C-alpha positions in Angstrom: -7.4 33.2 -34.0 -6.7 29.7 -34.2 -4.5 28.3 -31.4 -2.0 27.1 -33.7 -1.3 30.6 -34.7 -0.8 31.9 -31.0 3.0 32.8 -30.1 4.0 32.5 -26.4 7.4 33.9 -25.4 9.0 31.9 -22.8 11.3 34.7 -21.7 10.3 38.3 -20.9 11.2 40.9 -18.2 9.9 43.7 -16.1 11.7 46.4 -14.4 11.8 47.0 -11.0 10.4 50.5 -11.0 10.0 53.0 -8.0 6.7 51.5 -7.2 8.6 48.2 -6.2 11.4 49.8 -4.4 9.0 51.9 -2.6 7.9 48.6 -1.0 11.4 47.9 0.2 12.4 48.7 3.9 14.3 51.9 3.9 17.6 50.7 5.2 17.6 48.1 2.6 16.4 50.2 -0.1 19.7 52.5 0.5 22.0 49.5 0.6 20.6 47.5 -2.4 18.5 50.1 -4.4 19.9 51.4 -8.0 21.7 54.6 -8.4 23.6 56.2 -11.4 26.8 58.1 -11.3 27.9 59.9 -14.5 31.8 59.6 -15.3 33.5 60.8 -18.4 33.8 57.0 -19.4 30.0 56.4 -19.0 27.8 55.7 -16.2 28.4 53.8 -13.3 25.3 51.7 -12.3 24.9 50.3 -8.9 22.2 47.7 -7.9 22.0 44.8 -5.3 25.6 46.0 -4.0 27.2 45.4 -7.4 28.5 48.3 -9.6 28.9 48.1 -13.4 30.3 50.5 -15.8 27.8 51.3 -18.9 30.5 52.8 -21.5 29.6 56.1 -22.9 28.9 54.7 -26.5 25.8 53.0 -24.9 24.1 56.4 -24.7 25.2 57.3 -28.4 24.7 55.8 -31.9 21.6 54.0 -30.9 19.3 52.8 -33.8 15.5 52.8 -33.5 15.3 49.1 -32.6 18.0 50.1 -29.7 15.8 52.9 -28.8 12.8 50.4 -28.3 14.9 48.0 -26.3 15.7 48.0 -22.4 12.8 50.0 -21.6 14.5 52.9 -23.1 11.2 54.2 -24.6 9.1 52.7 -21.8 9.6 54.7 -18.6 7.1 52.4 -16.7 9.5 49.4 -17.3 7.0 47.2 -18.7 4.5 47.8 -15.9 1.8 49.7 -17.9 0.0 46.6 -19.0 -1.9 48.1 -21.8 1.5 49.4 -23.3 3.1 46.3 -22.7 0.6 44.3 -24.5 0.7 46.5 -27.4 4.5 46.3 -27.7 4.3 42.6 -27.4 1.5 42.3 -29.9 3.4 44.3 -32.4 6.2 41.9 -31.9 4.0 38.9 -32.6 3.7 37.8 -29.0 0.2 37.0 -27.5 1.4 35.5 -23.9 4.6 35.6 -22.1 6.6 34.0 -19.2 7.9 37.1 -17.1 11.1 37.3 -15.1 12.6 40.2 -13.3 15.1 42.7 -14.7 17.8 43.9 -12.0 16.6 41.3 -9.5 18.0 38.6 -11.9 21.4 39.4 -9.9 19.6 38.6 -6.6 22.1 36.0 -5.0 25.2 37.5 -6.7 26.0 38.7 -3.3 25.7 36.2 -0.4 23.4 38.4 1.7 20.5 36.3 3.0 18.7 39.2 4.6 18.8 41.3 1.3 18.1 38.5 -0.8 15.1 37.0 0.9 13.5 40.4 1.8 13.9 41.5 -1.7 12.3 38.3 -3.1 9.4 38.4 -0.8 8.7 42.0 -1.7 9.3 41.5 -5.6 7.0 38.3 -5.4 4.1 40.3 -3.8 4.4 43.2 -6.1 4.9 41.2 -9.4 1.8 38.9 -8.6 -0.4 41.9 -8.2 0.8 43.7 -10.9 0.1 41.1 -13.7 -3.0 39.7 -11.9 -5.5 41.8 -14.3 -3.8 40.0 -17.1 -3.1 36.5 -15.9 -4.2 34.8 -19.2 -1.6 36.5 -21.0 1.1 37.1 -18.2 2.8 34.6 -16.0 5.2 36.0 -13.8 7.8 33.8 -12.2 8.4 33.6 -8.2 12.0 34.2 -7.2 13.3 31.8 -4.6 16.8 32.6 -3.3 18.9 29.8 -2.1 21.2 31.3 0.6 20.1 28.7 2.9 17.6 25.8 2.4 15.1 26.9 5.1 14.7 30.2 3.6 14.1 28.8 0.1 11.7 26.5 1.3 9.6 29.0 3.2 9.6 31.5 0.1 8.7 28.7 -2.2 5.9 27.5 -0.2 4.6 31.1 0.2 4.8 31.5 -3.7 2.9 28.3 -4.3 0.2 29.3 -1.8 -0.3 32.7 -3.6 -0.7 30.9 -6.8 2.6 31.3 -8.6 2.8 28.7 -11.7 6.6 28.6 -11.8 9.4 29.4 -9.4 12.9 30.7 -10.3 16.1 29.4 -8.6 19.5 30.7 -9.3 21.1 29.1 -12.2 24.3 28.6 -10.2 25.1 28.5 -6.6 28.5 27.7 -5.9 28.1 27.8 -2.1 25.3 25.3 -2.1 25.3 23.4 -5.5 22.0 21.4 -6.5 23.4 17.9 -6.2 23.5 18.1 -2.5 21.0 16.2 -0.5 20.0 19.1 1.5 17.7 20.2 -1.5 15.4 17.1 -1.4 12.7 18.7 0.6 12.6 21.7 -1.8 12.4 19.2 -5.1 9.9 17.2 -3.3 7.8 20.4 -2.6 7.9 21.7 -6.3 7.3 18.2 -7.7 4.3 17.8 -5.7 3.0 21.2 -6.5 3.3 20.4 -10.3 5.0 23.5 -11.4 8.3 23.9 -13.4 11.2 25.2 -11.7 13.2 27.9 -13.9 17.0 28.4 -13.9 17.3 31.7 -15.6 20.9 32.4 -16.7 22.9 35.3 -15.3 21.5 34.7 -11.7 23.1 33.5 -8.7 26.5 34.0 -7.5 28.0 33.5 -11.0 27.2 37.0 -11.1 29.0 39.0 -13.8 31.3 36.0 -14.4 31.0 32.2 -14.9 34.0 30.0 -14.2 33.9 26.2 -15.2 35.1 25.4 -11.8 34.1 24.0 -8.3 35.0 25.9 -5.1 35.3 22.5 -3.4 39.0 22.2 -4.0 39.9 25.8 -3.1 41.8 26.7 0.0 40.8 29.8 1.9 44.1 31.3 0.6 43.3 30.6 -2.9 39.8 32.3 -2.5 41.2 35.3 -0.8 43.8 35.8 -3.5 41.2 35.4 -6.3 39.0 38.0 -4.6 42.2 40.3 -4.1 43.1 39.8 -8.0 39.6 40.6 -8.9 39.5 43.7 -6.8 42.9 44.9 -8.3 41.9 44.3 -11.8 38.5 46.3 -11.4 38.8 48.6 -8.2 35.6 50.5 -8.5 33.4 48.7 -10.9 33.0 45.7 -13.3 32.8 45.8 -17.0 30.6 43.5 -19.2 32.7 41.3 -21.4 31.9 38.3 -23.4 32.7 36.3 -20.4 29.8 38.0 -18.8 27.3 36.8 -21.6 28.5 33.7 -23.3 30.0 32.0 -20.0 26.9 33.3 -18.4 24.8 31.5 -20.8 27.0 28.4 -20.8 26.2 28.3 -17.0 22.9 26.9 -17.7 24.3 23.3 -18.4 25.1 23.3 -14.8 21.6 22.6 -13.3 21.1 20.1 -16.2 24.2 18.0 -15.2 23.7 18.4 -11.5 20.2 17.3 -11.5 20.9 14.5 -13.8 24.1 13.1 -12.5 23.1 13.4 -8.8 20.0 11.4 -9.3 17.6 14.1 -8.4 15.6 13.6 -11.8 15.6 9.9 -11.1 14.3 10.5 -7.6 11.4 13.1 -8.7 10.3 11.8 -12.0 7.6 14.5 -12.1 10.0 17.4 -11.3 10.0 19.8 -14.4 12.7 22.3 -15.1 13.6 25.0 -17.7 16.7 26.7 -18.6 16.0 30.2 -19.6 18.0 32.7 -21.8 20.8 30.2 -22.4 19.9 29.6 -26.0 20.1 25.9 -26.8 22.8 25.1 -29.2 24.9 23.6 -26.4 22.0 21.2 -25.5 22.8 18.3 -28.0 26.4 18.4 -27.0 25.6 18.3 -23.2 23.1 15.4 -23.7 25.6 13.5 -25.8 28.6 14.2 -23.3 26.5 12.9 -20.4 25.7 9.8 -22.3 29.2 9.2 -23.4 30.5 9.6 -20.0 28.0 7.5 -18.5 28.9 4.7 -20.8 32.8 5.3 -20.8 33.3 5.9 -17.1 30.6 3.6 -16.0 32.8 1.9 -13.4 33.5 5.3 -11.7 30.3 7.3 -12.2 27.4 7.2 -10.1 24.9 4.8 -11.5 21.6 5.9 -13.1 19.0 3.5 -14.2 18.2 5.3 -17.4 20.2 7.0 -20.1 21.4 10.2 -19.0 19.9 12.4 -21.9 16.6 10.6 -21.5 16.2 12.4 -18.1 16.4 15.9 -19.6 14.1 14.8 -22.7 11.6 13.7 -20.0 11.6 16.3 -17.6 13.7 19.5 -19.0 13.3 22.2 -21.4 15.4 25.1 -22.6 14.4 28.4 -24.2 16.2 30.5 -27.1 15.5 33.2 -29.2 18.0 33.1 -32.3 20.1 29.8 -32.4 20.7 28.2 -35.6 23.0 25.7 -34.1 19.9 24.5 -31.9 17.8 24.1 -35.0 20.7 22.2 -36.6 20.7 19.7 -33.9 16.9 19.4 -33.6 16.9 15.8 -35.0 19.0 14.8 -31.8 17.2 16.7 -29.1 13.6 16.9 -30.6 11.5 19.8 -30.6 9.3 19.1 -27.4 12.0 20.5 -25.2 12.5 23.6 -26.8 10.7 27.1 -26.2 11.0 30.3 -28.0 11.3 33.6 -26.3 12.1 37.2 -27.7 13.7 38.1 -24.1 11.5 41.4 -24.1 12.9 44.1 -24.2 16.7 43.1 -23.7 19.2 43.9 -26.3 20.3 40.4 -26.6 16.9 39.3 -27.5 14.9 39.6 -30.7 12.5 42.2 -29.8 11.3 44.4 -31.7 12.2 42.3 -34.8 11.1 39.0 -33.8 9.2 38.0 -36.7 12.3 38.0 -39.0 13.9 35.5 -36.4 10.5 33.4 -36.3 10.5 33.3 -40.0 14.0 31.9 -40.0 13.1 29.3 -37.4 9.9 28.2 -39.5 12.1 27.8 -42.4 14.5 25.4 -40.7 11.8 23.2 -39.0 8.4 21.2 -39.7 5.0 22.9 -39.3 4.3 20.7 -36.1 7.9 21.6 -34.6 7.3 25.3 -35.2 4.0 25.3 -33.4 5.5 23.4 -30.4 8.4 25.7 -30.3 6.3 29.0 -30.5 3.5 28.2 -28.3 2.4 24.6 -27.6 5.6 23.6 -25.4 5.1 26.6 -23.3 1.4 26.1 -23.1 2.0 22.5 -21.9 4.8 23.4 -19.5 3.2 26.4 -17.8 -0.4 25.6 -18.2 -1.3 28.7 -20.5 -5.0 28.4 -21.6 -4.6 28.3 -25.3 -8.5 28.5 -26.0 -8.8 31.6 -23.8 -5.9 33.2 -25.7 -7.5 32.3 -29.1 -10.8 33.9 -28.1 -9.3 37.1 -27.0 -5.8 37.3 -28.2 -4.9 41.0 -28.2 -7.7 42.9 -26.1 -7.7 43.9 -22.5 -8.6 41.7 -19.8 
């Protein structure tokens, strides 16, 4: 196979199976582990201290494609490497960047003991799991940010173990990324030469995402908001459009924080990726930063470079099916875009990715398609395209 024909998914997932939870200390497993409770209206799923209602119609009316998603036809949760490889190859994917499943919610509850312990257990487990197929499978190390000291320690541990990317929560309202306290972490990651990932639906945006800051809230206002939320959903949360759409829009937060606070100016070799946010918003966000930089120049923190140029130099975003991102490609260019099938989530393109890749190819040049489907991911994450081309589908 020619290297130009290789497809790298920049967004895949693995489920935290019983093999993972068996490694978690007993007391923490009881507090944070997954559980189901059947109700007439559906199933209550609890994990990491959060409970969500899965409505009854989730379990009825499924199509064949639905049954292939969300590990519904893979009880191993994507941990059987031969089965995983077969499913991904059937979807036209030769290599992938891998994120957690339930542990995306790590940090949604401010519980440092739980978050750092589960991150350490997960990182050890996922590294061992995918080590036999490291040419094709690149798991990302989890780094909670409940406090900087713990984040630094786990980042150092992951880097020493050989992780080629680290994931920080996409949004951390208690400790936003424009604070100087993060400087040692940015320096560590920059020096290591690995990209930092901000996968959406992570951190304390949890199952909602508000375009607001906590800085101006009084204690009374915060307590009132919590009380209102509890009254609205006394037992569980229900996924709404605000969960997914605003959750994806939260991907703008790291872009603006890292740019506007001067992090990217001070750390010109710090690379970062916004994952699973789609990318139609990207052109607008870059334009808005440039416009405000010009119009509000008397009030904004000064930057030596044009704001959008920092992202184009150091940032990237993944998408699965986003015609708006393709429409804006003359503005953003293709070098900052990476495709991912979001295996095996409902909102992704698996198991019908070829249909969506064909639509992308029809909208961009051949060179842009090669960059989006594999070239950019190989450059950002260090995939060995020659090794993949020599052995694109068989076992390690």
